[in-house]
C-alpha positions as CSV (number, residue, x, y, z in Angstrom):
1,A,0.1,0.0,-0.2
2,S,2.6,2.2,0.5
3,K,3.4,2.5,-3.2
4,G,-0.5,2.7,-3.8
5,S,-1.3,0.1,-4.3
6,I,-4.6,-2.1,-3.5
7,L,-4.7,-4.9,-0.6
8,V,-7.1,-7.7,-1.9
9,R,-7.2,-9.8,0.9
10,P,-7.5,-13.5,0.3
11,F,-10.4,-14.4,2.3
12,D,-11.9,-11.0,4.2
13,D,-13.4,-9.3,1.4
14,P,-16.9,-8.7,-0.1
15,F,-15.9,-9.2,-3.9
16,V,-13.3,-12.1,-3.1
17,I,-16.3,-14.6,-1.4
18,E,-18.8,-13.5,-3.9
19,G,-16.4,-14.5,-6.9
20,Q,-15.5,-17.8,-5.0
21,G,-19.2,-18.4,-4.5
22,T,-19.3,-19.3,-8.3
23,I,-17.5,-22.0,-7.8
24,G,-20.5,-23.6,-5.9
25,L,-22.9,-22.0,-8.6
26,E,-21.1,-23.5,-11.5
27,I,-20.9,-26.8,-9.3
28,M,-24.8,-27.0,-9.4
29,E,-24.8,-26.0,-13.2
30,Q,-22.6,-28.7,-14.0
31,A,-24.2,-31.0,-11.6
32,D,-28.0,-30.0,-12.7
33,G,-28.4,-29.9,-9.0
34,L,-28.2,-33.2,-7.6
35,I,-25.5,-32.8,-4.8
36,D,-26.0,-34.3,-1.7
37,Q,-22.9,-32.5,-0.3
38,L,-19.6,-30.8,-1.1
39,V,-16.7,-30.7,0.8
40,C,-13.9,-28.1,1.0
41,G,-10.9,-26.7,2.9
42,A,-10.8,-23.8,4.7
43,S,-8.3,-21.7,6.3
44,G,-9.2,-17.8,6.9
45,G,-12.4,-18.6,4.8
46,G,-13.4,-16.8,1.7
47,L,-13.7,-19.9,-0.3
48,I,-15.5,-22.5,1.8
49,A,-17.8,-18.8,2.8
50,G,-18.5,-17.8,-0.9
51,I,-19.1,-21.9,-2.2
52,N,-21.7,-22.0,1.5
53,L,-23.4,-19.1,0.8
54,A,-24.3,-20.3,-2.8
55,M,-25.1,-24.0,-1.7
56,E,-27.4,-22.3,0.8
57,A,-29.4,-20.7,-2.2
58,L,-29.7,-23.2,-4.8
59,S,-29.3,-26.7,-2.3
60,P,-30.0,-25.5,1.6
61,D,-30.3,-29.2,2.5
62,S,-26.8,-30.4,0.8
63,P,-24.5,-30.3,3.6
64,V,-21.0,-28.5,3.3
65,I,-18.0,-29.5,4.8
66,A,-15.0,-27.8,6.2
67,V,-11.7,-29.2,6.0
68,E,-8.3,-28.1,7.9
69,P,-5.3,-28.7,9.1
70,Q,-5.4,-30.8,12.3
71,H,-2.9,-27.9,14.3
72,Y,-5.1,-25.4,12.2
73,N,-8.3,-25.8,13.1
74,D,-9.2,-22.3,13.9
75,M,-12.6,-22.7,12.3
76,Q,-13.6,-25.8,13.9
77,L,-12.4,-24.3,17.5
78,S,-14.4,-21.3,16.7
79,I,-17.6,-22.8,15.7
80,A,-17.6,-24.7,18.7
81,A,-16.9,-21.6,21.2
82,G,-19.4,-19.5,18.8
83,D,-17.1,-16.9,18.8
84,R,-13.6,-16.8,16.9
85,L,-11.1,-17.3,18.3
86,T,-7.0,-17.0,18.3
87,H,-5.5,-20.8,18.5
88,A,-1.9,-21.3,19.7
89,P,1.1,-21.4,17.4
90,A,0.8,-24.2,15.8
91,P,3.9,-27.0,14.7
92,G,4.4,-26.8,11.0
93,T,2.3,-28.3,8.4
94,I,2.6,-29.3,4.5
95,C,-0.7,-27.2,3.9
96,D,1.1,-24.3,3.8
97,A,-1.7,-22.0,2.2
98,L,-4.0,-23.0,4.7
99,M,-1.9,-21.8,8.1
100,T,-3.9,-19.2,9.3
101,D,-4.2,-18.3,13.1
102,R,-8.1,-17.3,13.5
103,P,-11.4,-17.0,10.9
104,G,-11.9,-13.8,8.9
105,E,-14.3,-11.1,10.2
106,L,-16.3,-11.5,7.3
107,T,-16.1,-15.4,6.7
108,F,-16.6,-16.9,10.2
109,P,-20.6,-15.3,10.8
110,I,-20.9,-17.6,7.2
111,N,-18.9,-19.8,8.1
112,R,-20.5,-20.5,11.7
113,R,-23.7,-22.3,9.1
114,V,-21.0,-25.0,7.6
115,D,-22.8,-28.5,8.4
116,R,-19.1,-29.8,10.1
117,V,-15.7,-29.1,10.0
118,E,-12.9,-31.9,9.8
119,T,-9.5,-32.1,10.5
120,V,-7.2,-34.2,8.7
121,S,-3.2,-34.6,9.6
122,D,-0.1,-34.3,7.1
123,A,0.2,-37.6,6.3
124,E,-3.4,-38.0,5.1
125,V,-2.8,-35.2,2.9
126,A,0.2,-36.4,1.4
127,A,-1.5,-39.6,0.5
128,A,-4.6,-37.1,-1.2
129,V,-1.7,-35.2,-3.0
130,A,-0.3,-38.9,-3.8
131,Y,-3.5,-40.1,-5.3
132,A,-4.8,-36.5,-7.3
133,F,-0.8,-37.6,-9.4
134,K,-1.2,-41.0,-9.8
135,V,-5.2,-41.6,-10.2
136,L,-6.8,-38.3,-10.9
137,K,-3.2,-37.1,-13.1
138,Q,-3.4,-34.0,-11.0
139,V,-1.1,-32.1,-9.5
140,V,-2.6,-30.1,-6.0
141,E,-1.0,-28.5,-3.3
142,P,-1.3,-29.9,0.0
143,G,-3.7,-27.2,0.9
144,G,-6.0,-27.4,-2.2
145,A,-5.8,-31.6,-1.3
146,V,-7.3,-31.2,2.4
147,S,-10.9,-32.2,1.0
148,L,-10.0,-35.5,-1.1
149,A,-7.8,-36.3,1.9
150,A,-10.7,-36.0,4.1
151,V,-13.1,-37.6,1.9
152,L,-10.1,-40.9,0.9
153,A,-9.2,-41.1,5.0
154,G,-13.3,-41.8,5.5
155,K,-14.1,-39.1,7.3
156,I,-16.6,-38.2,5.4
157,E,-19.2,-41.0,4.2
158,T,-19.5,-40.7,0.1
159,R,-21.3,-44.2,-0.4
160,D,-25.0,-43.8,-2.2
161,R,-24.3,-39.6,-2.0
162,T,-23.0,-37.3,-4.8
163,T,-20.6,-35.4,-3.0
164,A,-18.7,-32.7,-4.8
165,V,-14.8,-32.9,-3.7
166,I,-13.1,-28.7,-4.6
167,L,-9.6,-29.4,-5.0
168,S,-7.8,-26.4,-5.7
169,G,-3.6,-25.2,-6.4
170,G,-1.0,-26.9,-7.9
171,N,1.6,-24.3,-5.9
172,V,3.4,-27.0,-4.2
173,D,7.3,-27.3,-3.5
174,P,9.1,-29.9,-6.1
175,A,11.1,-31.6,-3.7
176,L,8.2,-32.1,-1.2
177,F,5.9,-33.1,-4.3
178,A,8.7,-35.8,-5.2
179,A,8.7,-36.9,-2.2
180,I,5.1,-37.4,-1.6
181,I,4.3,-39.1,-5.2
182,E,7.4,-41.7,-4.5
183,D,6.3,-42.2,-1.3
184,R,9.4,-40.9,0.7
185,F,7.1,-38.3,2.9
186,T,7.7,-38.5,6.7
187,P,5.1,-36.3,8.6
188,I,6.0,-35.1,11.6
189,P,4.1,-35.6,14.4
C-alpha cells in the first residue's frame, strides 16, 4: 500500500467471497443441482464462505463440510466456542496455504453455518496429493487437497451420495511433491 497499491485480502473481502461463490454456482449448474454434499478446504474462510452461500441458496439441504489441517483448525475451534478464536502457535504443516490462526471477520458469520468441520493430518494430506497425481492425473498442492484427504481417510461418508470435493491449487514445492509421490515423505508428528 505504500506504493499506491491496493491490498485485496485473500478471504476477508466481500468481492473475493462473491467471486469464490461462483464455484458453488458452477458445480450446481454442471451437476444439474444433484449434489448431496460438498467438501471444501478452509483457512481464513473466503473460499468456503462463497461456496457455502451459493449452496445455501441453491441446495439448502445439501451439507457443506469444511476441512482444515489438524493443527490449524481455528474454524473448528471457533465454531465450537461460538466466537472467533485465535489458537496458540502450532507446529508446521505441509498445508502452508492454510496456516491461519483465526477465521476471517467477514467469513466467520457465514462459515459458522457449515454443517461440520473435519481435520486431517499431514500424512492423510500427503496420501491425497499422491492419489490426485497417480489416479486423477492432477498436481494439487497440500492445502488444496485437504478435502480429498478427508474423503480418502473415511472421515466423510460418500456411499450413495453425490459428493462434490473441491481441489485447488498446484503451488507445491517440487522437492516435497517428489517425496510425496515417490513415497519418501515422512510427516512430522
